[in-house]
C-alpha positions in Angstrom: 83.5 49.1 -157.2 80.6 51.3 -158.2 80.3 54.9 -159.4 77.3 57.1 -160.2 76.6 60.6 -161.2 73.0 61.7 -160.8 71.1 65.0 -160.8 68.4 67.2 -159.3 67.1 68.4 -156.0 65.9 71.5 -154.2 65.3 73.5 -151.0 63.9 76.8 -149.8 63.1 79.6 -147.2 60.0 80.2 -144.8 58.3 83.0 -142.8 57.0 83.0 -139.3 56.2 86.7 -139.2 56.2 89.8 -141.4 57.7 93.2 -140.7 55.8 96.3 -141.6 56.6 99.8 -140.4 58.7 98.5 -137.5 55.9 96.1 -136.4 56.7 92.4 -136.4 53.4 90.5 -137.1 53.3 87.0 -135.9 51.2 84.2 -137.3 47.4 84.4 -137.5 44.9 85.6 -140.1 43.8 88.5 -137.8 47.2 90.1 -138.3 46.6 90.8 -142.0 45.2 94.1 -140.9 48.5 95.1 -139.3 50.5 94.9 -142.5 50.7 97.4 -145.4 48.1 96.7 -148.1 48.8 93.6 -150.1 49.4 94.4 -153.8 49.7 90.7 -154.7 50.4 87.3 -153.2 50.7 83.8 -154.6 49.2 81.4 -153.8 46.1 83.5 -153.0 45.7 84.4 -149.3 49.0 82.8 -148.4 49.7 85.6 -145.9 50.3 85.7 -143.0 50.9 82.0 -143.7 48.8 79.2 -144.9 50.6 76.1 -143.6 50.6 74.2 -146.8 50.8 77.2 -149.2 48.1 75.5 -151.3 50.5 72.8 -152.2 53.4 75.1 -153.2 56.8 75.4 -151.6 56.6 79.2 -151.6 54.4 82.2 -150.9 55.6 85.4 -152.6 54.1 88.7 -151.8 54.2 92.4 -152.6 53.1 95.1 -150.1 52.6 98.8 -150.6 52.7 101.3 -147.7 51.7 104.6 -149.3 51.9 106.5 -145.9 55.5 105.5 -145.1 56.6 105.3 -148.7 57.8 101.7 -148.3 57.4 99.0 -150.9 58.0 95.4 -149.9 58.7 92.3 -152.0 59.2 89.0 -150.2 59.0 85.2 -150.3 58.3 82.5 -147.8 60.1 79.1 -148.3 58.5 76.0 -146.8 60.2 73.2 -145.1 59.2 69.5 -145.3 60.6 68.1 -142.0 59.6 68.6 -138.4 56.4 68.6 -136.3 55.2 71.8 -138.0 55.6 73.1 -141.6 58.5 75.4 -140.7 59.5 78.1 -143.2 62.0 81.0 -143.5 61.3 84.6 -144.6 63.0 87.0 -146.9 61.3 90.4 -147.1 63.0 93.3 -149.0 61.7 96.7 -148.1 62.4 99.5 -150.5 62.3 103.1 -149.3 61.0 105.3 -152.1 60.7 109.0 -152.8 57.6 110.9 -153.7 57.9 109.7 -157.2 58.2 106.1 -156.0 61.9 105.8 -157.0 63.9 103.6 -154.5 66.7 105.3 -152.7 67.3 103.1 -149.7 66.3 99.8 -148.3 65.4 97.7 -145.2 65.3 94.0 -144.6 63.2 91.6 -142.5 64.4 88.0 -142.5 63.9 85.1 -140.1 63.0 81.5 -139.7 64.3 78.1 -140.9 63.7 75.5 -143.5 64.3 71.8 -142.8 64.4 69.3 -145.6 65.4 65.6 -146.0 66.5 64.2 -149.3 66.3 60.4 -149.9 69.1 59.7 -152.4 70.1 56.6 -154.4 71.5 53.5 -152.7 70.0 54.4 -149.4 72.0 57.6 -149.0 70.3 60.6 -147.3 70.9 64.3 -146.8 69.4 66.3 -144.0 69.5 70.1 -144.7 68.6 72.9 -142.3 68.7 76.5 -143.5 68.1 79.2 -141.0 68.2 83.0 -140.6 68.9 84.7 -137.3 66.2 87.4 -137.1 67.0 90.6 -139.1 64.9 93.8 -138.7 66.9 96.7 -140.2 66.3 99.9 -142.1 69.1 101.7 -143.9 71.9 100.4 -146.1 75.5 101.3 -146.7 76.5 103.2 -149.9 78.5 101.2 -152.5 79.0 103.2 -155.6 75.4 103.6 -157.1 73.9 101.0 -154.7 72.7 100.8 -151.2 73.5 97.5 -149.6 72.7 95.6 -146.5 74.2 92.3 -145.4 73.0 89.8 -142.9 73.9 86.4 -141.5 72.5 83.1 -142.8 73.2 79.5 -141.5 73.3 76.1 -143.1 73.6 72.7 -141.2 73.8 69.5 -143.1 74.2 65.7 -142.4 74.9 63.3 -145.2 74.6 59.5 -144.5 75.9 56.6 -146.6 74.7 53.2 -145.4 77.4 50.8 -143.9 80.0 53.6 -144.4 79.1 56.5 -142.1 78.0 60.1 -142.0 79.4 63.5 -142.3 78.2 66.8 -140.7 78.8 70.3 -141.9 78.0 73.8 -140.7 78.4 77.2 -142.3 77.6 80.8 -141.3 77.9 83.3 -144.2 76.6 86.6 -145.4 73.6 87.3 -147.6 73.1 90.6 -149.4 70.2 92.9 -150.0 70.6 95.8 -152.4 69.0 98.5 -154.4 70.6 100.4 -157.4 69.6 104.1 -157.2 70.3 104.7 -160.9 68.3 101.9 -162.6 66.1 100.8 -159.7 67.3 97.2 -159.8 67.0 95.6 -156.4 67.1 92.2 -154.8 68.3 89.7 -152.2 71.0 87.1 -152.8 71.5 84.1 -150.6 74.3 81.7 -151.5 75.7 79.6 -148.6 77.9 76.5 -148.9 78.5 73.8 -146.2 81.4 71.5 -146.7 82.1 68.4 -144.6 84.6 65.6 -144.6 84.9 62.4 -142.4 86.0 58.8 -142.9 86.6 59.3 -146.6 83.2 60.9 -147.2 83.2 64.4 -148.7 80.0 66.5 -148.9 79.3 69.9 -150.4 75.8 71.3 -150.2 74.9 74.8 -151.5 71.6 76.5 -150.6 70.5 79.4 -152.8 67.6 81.8 -152.6 66.9 85.1 -154.3 64.6 87.9 -155.1 65.2 90.2 -158.1 63.3 93.1 -159.6 63.8 96.0 -162.0 60.7 97.9 -161.0 58.2 97.8 -158.2 55.8 95.2 -159.8 57.9 92.8 -161.7 59.9 90.3 -159.6 61.6 86.9 -159.8 61.6 84.6 -156.8 63.7 81.5 -156.8 65.4 78.9 -154.6 67.5 75.8 -155.3 69.9 73.3 -153.7 73.1 71.7 -155.0 74.3 68.4 -153.4 77.6 66.7 -154.1 78.8 63.6 -152.3 82.0 61.8 -153.0 83.6 58.7 -151.3 86.7 56.7 -152.2 88.0 54.1 -149.9 88.5 50.3 -149.8 88.1 49.9 -153.6 84.7 51.6 -153.4 83.9 54.9 -155.2 80.9 57.2 -155.0 80.4 60.3 -157.1 76.9 61.8 -156.7 75.7 65.2 -157.9 72.2 66.6 -157.7 71.1 70.1 -158.6 67.5 71.4 -159.0 65.3 74.4 -158.3 62.7 74.4 -155.6 60.9 77.1 -157.4 61.4 79.9 -159.9 58.3 82.1 -160.2 57.6 85.7 -161.5 55.1 88.2 -160.2 54.0 89.2 -163.7 51.7 92.0 -162.5 
């Protein structure tokens, strides 16, 4: 019999295109001119998308459209599996008044992030996070906030050598919001996929988020939680891993 309890792993979200003023701009450096002016991006020149993000797992950006009074804050989250460096996109668009106070919001989101995690004792976890394309303007009123929800998906496969594998699928809601009283705004993604087969139980949570209290100070983060348990034929496994992919601030 053996038992172990370990820790730490992570995941993310990518971007195949950006949405600006109703225009969806695909990949290619020539499309930088189609977007609103870039206030900041990290790593430098990571938009529209540098495939390796200068060695980072993310590309965060802030855009300012002074004509349409739209202010965007977004992040790309890079994957590690597949023939191309696939990534998913979260882009929060704030609709502001003449004094640049947010009063409504829009959302552009799309793409997918595939990652494989090699775990102890030959175990492995394949994780695929994806976002069916979202291109919307206008939220619903919820007390002092405007909110906009959209679908996200998570597909996982956990393998334990000589024992078997378990697949899991989840489709849940993510939330974008802006508070009209204190200007707090953000995007929250928390999705859990749970699987069970042949005595194997897996629980994998993918998290990503954008938070800000003004137009220039933002926090971008992503992480993954993995739990695998197995108890059968006098064999016990209890494995837990929780770690951020990244947690970075704009600090303008």
